[in-house]
C-alpha positions, 0 to 999 in steps of 0.5 A, spaced: 572 892 925 578 893 930 585 892 929 590 891 934 597 894 933 603 893 937 609 897 938 617 896 936 623 898 939 624 906 940 617 906 944 620 904 951 621 909 957 623 908 964 617 907 968 613 903 963 608 898 966 609 901 973 602 903 974 599 896 971 604 893 976 601 897 982 594 897 980 592 890 977 593 883 980 594 880 974 599 885 971 603 884 977 603 876 977 605 877 969 611 882 971 613 877 976 612 871 972 617 874 966 622 876 971 622 868 974 622 866 966 628 870 964 632 870 971 633 877 972 629 883 974 626 886 967 620 889 971 625 893 975 629 895 969 622 897 966 620 901 972 626 904 974 631 904 969 636 906 968 635 909 961 641 906 958 640 899 961 633 899 958 635 902 951 640 896 951 636 892 945 637 885 949 632 889 955 628 893 950 625 888 946 622 883 952 620 890 956 616 892 950 613 885 949 611 884 956 608 891 957 604 890 950 602 883 952 600 885 960 595 890 957 592 885 952 591 880 958 587 885 963 584 889 957 576 889 959 573 892 953 575 891 945 576 885 941 580 885 935 579 882 929 586 882 926 593 885 928 600 887 926 606 889 930 612 893 928 618 889 928 619 886 935 611 888 936 610 882 931 611 877 937 606 881 941 601 880 936 602 873 935 601 872 942 595 876 942 593 871 936 594 865 940 600 863 935 605 863 941 605 862 948 607 868 953 612 864 955 615 862 949 614 869 946 618 872 952 624 867 951 624 869 943 624 876 944 630 876 949 634 871 945 632 876 939 635 882 942 641 879 945 642 876 938 641 883 934 645 886 939 651 881 938 650 882 931 651 890 931 657 889 935 660 884 930 658 888 924 657 895 926 652 899 922 647 904 923 640 907 921 637 913 918 630 916 918 629 919 911 623 924 911 619 927 905 621 922 899 617 917 896 619 910 898 621 908 891 625 914 890 629 912 897 629 905 894 633 907 888 638 911 892 639 905 896 641 901 890 646 907 888 649 908 894 650 900 895 657 902 891 659 905 898 657 900 902 651 895 904 644 900 905 637 898 904 630 901 906 629 898 913 622 901 915 617 903 910 613 907 916 608 911 912 608 916 906 614 920 906 617 916 912 622 911 910 628 908 915 634 906 912 639 901 915 646 898 913 653 900 914 656 906 916 659 908 909 653 906 905 647 909 910 651 916 910 652 916 902 645 914 902 643 920 906 647 925 902 644 923 896 637 923 899 639 931 901 641 932 894 634 929 892 630 934 896 628 930 902 625 934 908 629 931 913 635 926 913 637 924 920 642 918 923 639 914 929 642 912 935 641 905 934 646 899 936 646 896 930 643 896 922 636 892 924 632 889 918 638 889 914 643 884 911 648 886 917 643 882 921 645 875 918 649 873 923 643 873 928 639 869 924 642 862 925 641 862 933 634 865 931 632 859 926 634 854 931 630 857 937 624 858 932 624 851 930 624 848 937 618 853 939 611 850 939 607 855 934 600 854 933 595 857 927 593 864 929 586 865 931 585 872 927 589 874 921 596 877 923 599 882 918 606 880 917 612 885 916 615 881 911 609 881 906 604 886 909 599 880 908 595 876 913 598 870 915 595 865 920 598 858 918 603 856 924 609 854 919 608 860 915 609 864 921 615 861 923 618 862 916 616 869 916 619 871 923 626 868 921 626 872 914 623 878 918 630 879 921 634 882 915 627 884 911 624 891 911 618 892 915 612 894 910 608 897 915 605 902 911 602 897 906 600 893 912 596 898 915 593 900 908 591 892 907 588 892 914 584 898 912 582 895 905 580 888 909 575 892 914 579 895 919 576 901 921 579 902 928 586 901 930 588 901 937 596 901 939 597 897 945 603 898 948 608 904 950 608 910 947 604 913 941 609 912 935 604 907 931 598 912 932 602 917 928 604 913 923 597 910 922 594 917 922 599 919 916 597 912 912 589 913 913 586 919 916 579 916 915 580 910 921 579 911 928 585 911 932 587 910 939 592 908 944 592 904 951 599 905 955 597 906 962 592 903 967 587 909 966 586 906 958 584 899 960 577 900 962 576 906 957 
C-alpha cells in the first residue's frame, strides 16, 4: 500500500511551485485561485521570494500547503491508501483525504501561521535539534530543565532525532544537559517561535474559533494524526486533534512506524524538499521511498 506524507515548515524554498505553474493549466489555476482567496500574491512569494518574506510563518505555511495540494491535484500516477503530514502538513493530508476543502484548508493554514507568528512575538521562545539521544532520555532532560523554563519535546522525528521547544532559558538549559548526556549534535534552530509547546497557547483560541466554523468531513482514507500517531477519519475527532496539535508534540516516528505496521510499503513525500524522505528512511529502511516536488515527478 502507498502512503502519502506531506512536509511542514522548513521545507520551503524560493522558486517552489514555479515549474508547476508554468507547466500545467490546473496548477496555474490553483495558484491564481489561492492568490484571490488570500487577497495577496502568495504565488509571487513562492516563485520569487524574497527568502525573508517566504520564511515568515504566516507565508511559509500556506506556501507549503499550496505546493503540496497542487501536486495531489495534478498527480497522474499513484493513489494512496493512507496519509500523514508533519505539523502544518497534516492540513495538506486532510485536504487530500477529503476532510477539508482546498479553500478552507488554505484559509486555516494562513490563519494558523499568523496566530503562531503572533504567539512567537507575545511569548518569545526557541527550538533546538537534539541528535543521538533516545527520545525517552530527551524527555527526562526536558523534565529536569523545566526548572529553568518551559521546554518539551516538540518533534519526535526519527530514532535519535528530537526537536525541543520552549522558552529560551528552558531550551538552552536542556541543550546543555543533552550535551552532557552525550548527544552527537545539539543545535538551536532559527525559528520565529516555540512551536508545539505551551508557548503557543495564545494561538489556540483563534484557531479553535476558526476550526469550529469550518466544515470538516469524515476522511476518505486514514490520516495518521500528529498528536496520537494513530489513524483518524471521523470529522469531530479531526477537529479536536488539529486544535490540540498546536501545543502538542509531533509524534512522527510513531506515525510512520504505525503506517508501516498497518500495511504501508511505499511512502511518497508530496511537496517541497526531501526532509520527510530522510526521516522515513531512518525510521524504516525496508519501505520504498520517493518524493514529488517538481513537474518532472508528476508523471513518474
